[in-house]
N, C-alpha and C positions, 0 to 999 in steps of 0.2 A: 301142530295145526293151529293152536291158539296164537302162537307167535306170528305165524303167517297171516292169519285173519286180522290180528291186531295191526300188523304193519300195513296190510291192504286198507284197513279202515282209516288209519292215519293218512295214507296217501290219497284217499278219496274223501277226506273230511270236508273239504270245501263243497264239492258237488252234493255230498250226502246231506249237509246242513241246509243248503239252499233248497234242494228237492224236498227235504222233510218239512221245512217251513211252508213251501208252496203247497205240499200235500195237506198239511194241517189247515191252511187257509181254505183250500178248495173243498176238502171234506167237511169242514165245519160249516161252510156256507151251504153245502148240500143238506146238512143236518138241520139248519135253522130256517131254510126257505119255507117248509110247510107251516111253520109258526107264523111267518110273515104273510103267507097266503091266507091262512085262517083269520088273521087280524084284518086283512084287506076285505075278505068276504063278510066278516062280521060288521065292519064299519060301513061297507057298501049297502048291506041289507038294512041295517039300523038307521043310517043317516043319509043314504044316497051318496051322490058324488059330492064330496066335501074336501076341505083342505087336508084332513087327516088321511083320507083315502089316497089323495095325490102324493102326500109325503111317503106313505107306505109303498106306493108304486114306484116312486123315484128311488127309494131305498132298495127295492128289489132290483131295479135296473142297475144300480151301482153294485149290488151284490153279484149280479150275473156278469158284469164286466170284470170284477175282481176274481170271480170264479174262473172265467175264461183265461185270464192271465195266469192265475195260479196253476190251473190244470195243465196249461201248455208249458209253463216253466217246469213243473214237476216232471212231465214226460221228457222234455228236452234235457234237463239237468240229470234226471235219473238215467238217461241213456249215456250221458257223459260218465257217470259213476260206473255203469256197466262196462263201457269201453276201457276206462282206466284200469279197473281190476282185471278184466279179461286179458288185456294186453300186458299188464304187469306179470300175471301168472305165466303167460306164454313167453315173455322175455326172460323170466327167471328160469324156466325150463330150458330155454335155448342157451342161456349162460351156463347152466349146470352141465348141459350136454357138451358144450365146447370145453369146459374145464375138465370134465371126466375123460373126454376124448376116446381113445381106443379101449379103455377099461369099461365103457358103458355097457357092452353086452354081458359083462360079468356081474354088474350091479342091478341092471333092469333090462327087461326085453324091450325091443324097439316098439312093440305093440303097446306096452304100458306107457311109454313116452308119448306115442301118438295119441293114445286114449286120454292122457292128461291134457294135451293141447286141444284135442277135438271135443272132449266132453267136460272134463273137470273144470277147465277154465270158464266154460260156458255156465256151468252150475254156480260157480262162485260169482261170476258177473251177474247172473240172474238174481242171486241173493241180494247183492248190493243195489240192484235196480229196483227190487221189490221191497226193500227195507223202508224207504220214505213213505210209500203208500200205506204200509203197515202202521207206521207211526201216526200218520194222518187219520187212519181208520180208528185207531185206539183213542185218539183225542176226540174225534167226532162221536164215538160211542159214549164217551164220558159226557159230552155236551148233550146228546140225546137223552141219556139216563137222567141228567139233572133236569132237563126240560120235562121229561115224562113224570118224574117224581113230583115236580112242582105243580103239574096238572092233576095227577092222580097217583097216589102212593101205590095202589095195587097195580096199575098199568106200568108204572116205573119199575116195580119189582119183577114183573113178568119180563120186561125188556132186559133188566140187569141179570136175571138168572137164566132166562130162556135163550138169549143170543149166545152166550158162551157154551151152553149145553148143545145147541145146534152146531156150533163150530167144533166141539169135541166129537160129536157124532160124525161129522165130515172127515175128521182126521182118522177115524176108524176105517173109512173107505180108502183114504189116501195111502195108508201104510202098506197094504198089499200091492198097490200100484208102484210104490217106491221099491219094494222088493223085486218086482218084475223088471223094473228099469235097471236095477243093479245086476241082475242076471243078464240082461241084454247088453249092458256095458262090458261085462266080463266076456261075453261071446264076441263082441266087437273087438275087444283087445286081442283075443285069440286069433281072429280072422286077419288082423293087421300085422300079426307077428310073422 
């Protein structure tokens, strides 16, 4: 499994890299926009409409343009990574089926082969499509943590400790769901056999 995932990662390295950079850019912008809005409000309340407020507003406009480009690029190129890995798995299965030929029923049921193409390839593709946003989220989490600690150490520690704790609690809910999906996948394999 590791060798297959490593090979698929190398095959999708270009789209994964571009999508990851775009996700880092867009997620980091989402993380820092509240700081810019806070600075704009503070400047506007203290000094009215002045050059500093205009520069912050123009910076926000530029950030929104970069965000729109980054988010669109991440979605588009992430889909390319999904298609590459999904089609590679499907093609590998097809090649193995053609090489195995008449011996296939002795090695695997047709339901298992159909299940790999119908579901496993999708799961692998979904992993590669969701990897860049995960990387972007991790980087933006670090940016928010640094911003929070620079404003208030207590608030920063709450974010640094609390957010992973919430994510861990969510995984406790997801595990039973994944077990049920595995049972459903097995039943689907039996039906197509």
